[in-house]
C-alpha positions in Angstrom: 41.2 90.3 105.7 38.3 90.4 103.3 36.0 87.6 102.2 34.7 87.0 98.7 31.3 85.5 98.0 29.7 84.3 94.9 26.3 86.0 94.6 23.5 86.7 92.1 22.3 90.1 91.1 18.5 89.9 91.9 17.6 92.4 89.2 19.3 91.0 86.1 20.1 87.5 87.3 23.9 87.5 86.7 26.5 86.0 88.9 28.8 88.4 90.7 31.6 88.3 93.2 31.1 90.3 96.3 34.2 91.3 98.3 33.2 92.1 101.9 35.5 93.8 104.4 36.0 91.7 107.5 35.3 93.6 110.7 38.4 91.8 112.2 40.5 93.5 109.6 40.1 96.9 111.2 41.1 95.5 114.6 44.5 94.3 113.2 45.0 97.1 110.7 43.3 100.5 111.2 44.3 101.5 107.6 42.5 98.5 106.0 39.2 100.4 105.5 41.1 103.1 103.6 42.8 100.6 101.4 39.5 98.8 100.8 37.9 102.0 99.5 41.1 102.8 97.6 40.8 99.5 95.8 37.3 100.4 94.4 38.5 103.9 93.4 41.7 102.4 91.7 39.8 99.9 89.7 37.2 102.5 88.6 40.0 104.8 87.5 41.8 102.2 85.4 38.9 101.0 83.3 41.2 98.6 81.5 39.9 95.6 79.6 42.2 93.2 81.6 41.3 94.6 85.0 38.3 93.0 86.7 35.6 95.6 86.6 33.5 96.6 89.6 29.7 97.0 89.4 29.1 98.6 92.8 30.7 99.8 96.0 29.0 100.7 99.2 28.2 100.2 102.9 25.4 98.2 104.6 25.4 98.7 108.3 28.9 97.8 109.6 29.8 96.1 106.3 31.6 97.5 103.3 31.6 95.7 100.0 32.7 95.8 96.4 30.6 94.0 93.7 32.8 92.8 90.9 32.5 90.7 87.7 32.5 86.9 88.5 35.5 85.1 87.0 34.4 81.4 86.5 37.8 80.3 85.1 39.5 80.4 88.5 43.0 81.7 89.2 46.4 81.3 87.7 47.4 79.9 91.0 44.9 77.0 90.5 46.3 76.3 87.0 49.9 76.3 88.2 49.2 73.4 90.6 49.3 71.2 87.5 52.8 72.4 86.6 54.3 74.7 84.0 52.2 76.2 81.2 52.6 76.0 77.4 54.6 78.8 76.0 51.8 80.3 74.0 49.7 80.5 77.1 52.6 82.1 79.0 52.9 84.7 76.3 49.1 85.5 76.2 48.9 85.9 80.0 52.0 88.1 80.1 50.7 90.3 77.3 47.2 90.9 78.8 48.3 91.2 82.4 51.3 93.3 81.4 49.1 95.7 79.5 46.9 96.2 82.5 49.9 96.7 84.8 51.5 99.1 82.3 48.4 101.3 82.3 48.3 101.3 86.1 51.9 102.5 86.1 51.2 105.2 83.6 48.4 106.5 85.9 50.8 106.5 88.9 49.5 103.3 90.5 51.8 100.6 91.9 50.0 97.3 92.5 52.5 95.8 95.1 51.0 92.3 95.1 51.3 90.7 91.7 51.0 87.0 92.1 49.1 84.0 90.5 46.3 84.2 93.0 45.6 87.8 91.8 45.3 86.7 88.1 41.8 85.4 87.3 40.2 84.0 84.2 36.8 84.6 82.7 34.8 82.0 80.8 36.8 82.5 77.6 40.2 81.9 79.3 41.1 85.5 79.2 43.3 86.6 82.2 42.4 89.6 84.4 44.4 91.4 87.0 42.7 91.7 90.4 43.1 92.8 94.0 44.3 96.4 94.0 43.7 96.5 97.8 47.5 97.1 98.4 48.0 99.5 95.5 49.3 102.9 96.1 50.3 106.1 94.3 53.9 105.6 93.1 55.0 108.7 94.9 53.6 107.6 98.2 54.2 103.8 98.1 56.2 102.2 100.9 57.2 98.5 101.4 56.0 98.6 105.1 53.2 100.6 106.5 53.4 102.9 109.5 51.9 100.1 111.6 54.8 97.8 110.7 52.7 95.5 108.5 54.6 94.3 105.4 52.5 94.9 102.3 52.5 92.2 99.7 53.3 88.4 99.5 56.8 87.6 100.5 57.4 85.0 97.7 56.8 87.8 95.1 58.4 90.8 96.9 61.2 92.7 95.3 64.4 93.2 97.5 63.6 97.0 97.8 60.1 96.2 98.9 61.3 93.8 101.5 63.8 96.3 102.8 61.0 98.9 103.2 62.4 101.4 100.7 60.8 104.8 101.1 60.3 105.2 97.4 59.2 102.5 95.1 58.3 102.5 91.4 56.9 100.2 88.7 60.1 98.1 88.8 59.0 96.5 92.0 55.9 95.2 90.1 58.2 94.1 87.3 60.1 92.0 89.7 56.9 90.3 91.0 55.8 89.7 87.4 59.2 88.1 86.7 58.5 85.7 89.6 55.1 84.9 88.0 56.9 84.3 84.7 59.4 82.0 86.3 56.6 80.0 87.9 54.6 79.7 84.6 57.8 78.5 82.8 59.0 76.0 85.4 56.0 75.2 87.6 57.9 76.4 90.7 59.1 79.4 92.6 62.7 80.7 92.2 63.1 81.6 95.8 61.9 79.1 98.5 62.3 78.6 102.2 61.0 77.0 105.3 60.2 80.4 106.9 59.5 84.0 105.9 63.0 85.0 107.0 64.6 82.3 104.8 62.5 83.4 101.8 63.4 87.0 102.4 67.1 86.2 102.6 66.8 84.2 99.3 65.4 87.3 97.5 68.1 89.4 98.9 71.1 87.1 98.4 70.5 84.1 96.2 71.2 84.0 92.5 68.2 83.5 90.2 67.9 79.8 89.3 68.2 78.8 85.7 64.9 78.0 83.9 67.0 76.1 81.4 68.1 73.7 84.1 64.6 73.3 85.5 63.1 72.7 82.1 65.8 71.6 79.6 63.4 72.0 76.6 63.4 75.8 77.2 65.9 77.7 75.1 68.7 79.6 76.8 67.4 83.1 76.1 64.7 82.5 78.7 67.3 82.7 81.3 68.4 86.2 80.1 64.8 87.5 80.3 64.1 86.0 83.7 67.4 87.1 85.2 66.9 90.6 84.0 63.4 90.8 85.4 64.6 89.5 88.7 67.8 91.6 89.1 68.4 92.5 92.7 68.9 96.2 91.8 65.9 98.0 90.2 68.2 99.8 87.7 69.4 96.4 86.3 65.9 95.2 85.6 63.6 96.0 82.7 62.6 99.6 83.2 59.0 99.2 82.0 56.5 96.4 81.9 56.3 96.9 78.2 60.0 96.0 77.7 59.5 92.7 79.6 56.4 91.8 77.8 57.9 92.5 74.4 61.0 90.3 75.2 58.6 87.5 76.2 56.5 87.9 73.1 59.5 87.8 70.7 60.9 84.7 72.3 57.6 82.9 72.3 57.4 83.5 68.6 60.8 82.0 68.1 60.2 78.9 70.3 
């Protein structure tokens, strides 16, 4: 619903990423413009070292745009096309992204679309969290908008987000981060299907696959961490991002 272009700042000659709101987006979702502006405001409010910073936001004619730091290292989604990641890299990504997400939660911001495509790398291989276009205040967040549009990416949605719970909290992001963790450890998604409905049903009903069975070289405690992060009920998950990240860091050190 928005296009991202690589551009160059004409004044200081640095490369930047320019995210432009597509006019068609407003035809399909009248709330898209508000979320686009909210994304700029959210990023500016966070000012976290692992959140892609914005340089400018504004309007030009019928176009609205956000100018952001260019990330030449690509996305985590790109890297996962080559399979599972080394454990030390998994730990590093979880620590940096988890730190950014934890601060967002502390400031009352729910991301709602944590996935590998929204984790980007700079030229030093440092990961950054991006795309706060679907973020909302924790007290106001809903899994489905008033227009009936599901917010997020179904492969990474928590059961309560899928069911359109009226109140969501940081544990729905923890679930999505748990999916990302599973993907980084095994090179695949825990819940798959041939259609959106089949994926939804897998999130709601299927047990969490074993990372140990997928990658026999991984030690059994990884199953405990992943299964807790992906518990169907929010109260059975890690209650904060920090708890999940700490568990991952400790196990990476032992592995």
